[in-house]
C-alpha positions in Angstrom: -9.6 -5.5 26.9 -12.8 -4.8 25.8 -14.1 -5.9 22.7 -13.5 -2.4 20.8 -10.0 -3.1 21.5 -10.2 -6.0 20.2 -12.2 -4.9 16.9 -9.4 -2.6 15.9 -6.5 -4.6 16.6 -8.1 -7.4 14.3 -9.4 -5.1 11.7 -5.8 -3.4 11.6 -4.1 -7.0 11.4 -6.3 -7.4 8.9 -5.8 -4.6 7.0 -2.3 -5.3 6.7 -2.8 -9.1 5.5 -4.9 -7.0 2.9 -2.2 -5.0 1.7 0.4 -7.7 1.2 -2.0 -10.4 0.1 -3.7 -8.2 -3.1 0.1 -7.4 -4.5 -0.2 -10.7 -5.9 -3.4 -10.9 -7.7 -4.5 -9.0 -11.4 -7.1 -6.5 -10.2 -7.1 -4.6 -13.9 -10.4 -6.7 -14.8 -12.1 -6.1 -11.5 -15.2 -4.0 -11.8 -16.1 -3.8 -8.2 -12.3 -2.4 -7.4 -9.4 -2.1 -9.7 -6.5 -1.4 -7.6 -4.6 -2.6 -4.3 -4.6 1.0 -2.4 -8.5 0.7 -2.7 -8.8 -2.0 -1.1 -6.6 -0.7 2.0 -8.5 2.6 1.8 -11.5 0.6 1.8 -10.7 -1.8 4.4 -9.3 1.4 6.7 -12.5 3.2 6.3 -15.3 0.5 6.2 -13.5 -2.8 7.2 -17.3 -4.0 7.6 -18.0 -4.1 4.1 -15.0 -3.9 2.6 -12.6 -6.6 3.9 -16.0 -9.3 3.1 -16.2 -7.6 0.0 -12.1 -8.3 -0.6 -12.7 -12.0 0.7 -15.4 -12.9 -2.1 -13.4 -10.7 -5.1 -10.1 -12.5 -4.5 -11.4 -15.9 -5.0 -11.8 -15.4 -9.1 -9.3 -13.0 -9.5 -6.0 -14.2 -11.4 -2.3 -14.5 -10.3 -0.4 -11.9 -11.6 1.1 -12.4 -14.9 3.1 -10.8 -17.6 3.0 -10.9 -20.9 6.3 -12.7 -21.2 5.2 -15.3 -19.3 2.4 -16.2 -21.6 3.9 -15.7 -24.6 6.9 -18.1 -23.0 4.0 -20.8 -22.4 2.9 -20.4 -26.2 4.6 -22.9 -28.4 6.2 -21.2 -31.2 5.8 -22.9 -35.0 8.9 -24.3 -36.6 10.5 -22.0 -39.1 9.7 -24.2 -41.6 6.3 -25.6 -40.8 4.0 -22.8 -41.9 3.1 -21.9 -45.9 4.6 -18.7 -47.1 1.6 -16.6 -48.3 2.2 -13.8 -50.9 1.9 -9.9 -50.1 -1.8 -9.4 -50.3 -2.3 -12.5 -48.0 -4.8 -13.7 -50.1 -3.4 -17.1 -51.7 -0.6 -18.9 -50.6 2.8 -19.1 -52.8 4.6 -21.9 -53.6 8.1 -21.2 -52.7 10.9 -23.4 -52.8 11.5 -25.7 -49.7 14.6 -23.6 -48.4 13.8 -19.8 -49.7 16.7 -17.7 -49.1 15.0 -14.7 -46.8 12.1 -15.3 -44.7 8.5 -14.1 -45.4 8.3 -11.6 -42.7 11.0 -9.5 -42.1 12.4 -9.5 -38.2 11.0 -6.5 -37.2 7.0 -8.1 -37.2 8.8 -11.3 -36.0 6.9 -12.7 -33.3 10.2 -14.0 -31.8 12.1 -10.9 -31.9 8.7 -8.9 -31.2 9.5 -6.2 -28.1 7.3 -7.9 -24.7 6.5 -5.7 -22.3 4.5 -6.3 -18.8 0.8 -6.3 -18.4 1.7 -3.8 -15.7 2.4 -0.7 -16.7 5.1 0.6 -14.0 5.4 4.0 -13.4 1.9 4.9 -14.7 1.3 6.4 -11.4 0.8 10.2 -10.0 3.5 11.1 -7.3 1.6 13.8 -5.8 -1.7 11.4 -5.9 0.5 8.7 -3.7 1.6 11.4 -1.7 -2.0 12.7 -1.0 -2.8 8.6 -0.5 0.2 7.9 1.8 -1.0 11.0 3.6 -4.0 9.8 4.3 -3.1 6.1 5.4 -0.5 7.9 7.8 -3.2 9.9 9.4 -5.9 6.8 9.8 -3.1 4.6 11.1 -2.2 6.9 13.7 -5.8 7.4 14.3 -6.1 3.5 14.7 -3.3 3.3 17.0 -4.0 5.7 19.1 -7.6 3.9 19.3 -6.1 0.6 20.1 -3.9 2.6 23.4 -7.1 4.2 24.6 -9.0 0.8 24.4 -6.4 -1.5 25.5 -4.3 1.1 27.9 -1.0 -0.4 26.4 1.5 1.0 24.0 1.5 -1.8 21.0 4.8 -0.3 19.6 4.8 -2.9 16.9 1.9 -1.4 15.3 3.7 1.7 14.6 6.1 -0.5 12.1 2.6 -1.5 10.4 1.6 2.2 9.9 4.5 2.9 8.6 4.5 0.0 6.2 1.3 0.4 5.5 1.6 3.9 4.5 5.0 3.2 2.2 3.1 0.4 0.3 0.0 2.8 -0.4 2.5 5.2 -2.1 4.4 2.8 -3.9 0.9 1.3 -5.4 -0.8 5.0 -6.0 2.8 6.1 -7.6 3.1 2.4 -9.8 6.4 2.2 -8.8 9.1 2.3 -6.0 10.2 5.8 -5.0 13.2 7.2 -4.6 15.1 7.9 -1.5 13.9 11.8 -1.2 10.4 10.6 -1.8 11.0 7.9 0.6 12.0 10.3 3.7 9.1 12.3 2.8 6.5 8.8 3.7 8.7 8.4 6.5 8.1 11.9 7.5 4.1 11.3 6.8 4.1 8.0 8.8 6.0 10.0 12.0 3.4 12.7 12.0 0.6 10.1 12.2 2.0 8.4 15.3 2.7 11.9 16.8 -1.1 12.7 15.9 -2.2 9.8 17.3 -0.3 10.5 20.4 -2.2 14.0 20.0 -5.3 12.3 20.5 -4.3 10.7 23.1 -3.4 13.3 25.6 -6.6 15.3 24.7 -8.4 11.9 25.7 -6.8 11.3 28.6 -7.0 15.1 29.5 -11.2 15.1 28.6 -11.2 11.9 30.9 -9.5 13.6 33.9 -10.6 16.9 33.7 -13.2 17.2 31.6 -16.1 17.5 34.2 -14.2 20.2 36.3 -13.3 22.4 33.3 -16.6 21.8 32.2 -17.8 23.8 35.2 -16.4 26.7 34.7 -17.1 26.8 31.3 -14.2 25.2 29.5 -14.9 22.8 26.7 -12.0 19.9 25.9 -12.4 18.9 22.0 -9.8 17.3 19.6 -9.6 20.4 17.4 -9.5 23.1 20.6 -6.1 25.0 19.7 -5.9 25.7 23.8 -5.2 21.6 24.0 -2.9 21.9 20.2 -0.8 24.8 22.3 -0.5 22.8 25.4 0.9 19.6 23.5 3.2 21.6 21.6 4.4 23.7 24.3 4.9 21.0 26.3 5.7 18.3 23.8 9.1 16.5 25.9 7.3 16.3 29.3 3.9 14.8 27.6 5.6 12.6 25.2 7.5 9.9 26.8 11.3 8.9 25.2 9.8 5.7 24.5 7.1 7.4 21.8 10.5 8.5 20.1 11.1 4.8 19.2 7.7 4.0 17.8 8.1 7.2 15.4 11.4 5.7 14.8 9.6 2.3 14.2 7.3 4.4 11.6 9.8 6.0 9.9 12.3 3.3 8.9 9.3 0.7 7.9 7.7 3.9 5.4 11.5 4.5 3.8 11.8 0.9 3.2 8.5 0.0 2.4 8.4 3.3 -0.1 11.5 1.8 -1.7 10.2 -1.4 -2.9 12.3 -3.1 0.6 11.5 -5.5 2.8 9.9 -4.2 5.5 10.2 -7.8 7.8 13.4 -8.6 8.9 14.8 -11.5 7.1 16.6 -14.5 8.3 20.7 -14.7 7.9 21.7 -17.1 4.9 23.9 -20.0 6.2 
């Protein structure tokens, strides 16, 4: 394995760690980057800049806490301790020790006020979430192809991480776990990313094996060449080995589970 392969694997694993670690921190007050999915995209596109910045910024970010937890931590004064005030809130009213009704209505009482969490749920845009998921699936497929090209090994578990990251980004961009229908869309995006990665591997092998011969005949080989796309599509069953169906299935299932807010890693059975 060369240094480029080590870099790809290390950057991909570090990005996956960022995707899971950033979820427990409250980024709303951060002026550098205020969303988890932005950190993920930054690490995918500009790892050398985004990952050190994440390590620096995460030190001063508070852990996520809801308003309910904050209010619960504040002691509530006893009902007989405060002095009731008049309607104009300017002078105290010397009422009897046991008033028949509280000075404030129950709707204005702090103890009965509805509490909403700090982080809004469902405030994201579903189309934007799917667009972000498509971008992450494409980038993940390209990174997976780069690892395979650099190492010449089909590292299947990376396909699972491509799917999990795709679903996670969709959840973060949408602001909530999505339903089964959009989960299937997330799975298809992740599976498409793996297929695109396999296409990149195919074109790379063609260029490496036949590039010189084809160049003598004036035929160029490119990743966006329609001729190579046609060959890949019409000979898909012979180019893509059966084991790749398992990698595609890994990405598909992982994306669905992550998009629905489920755990993407297997858990130990309870005894």
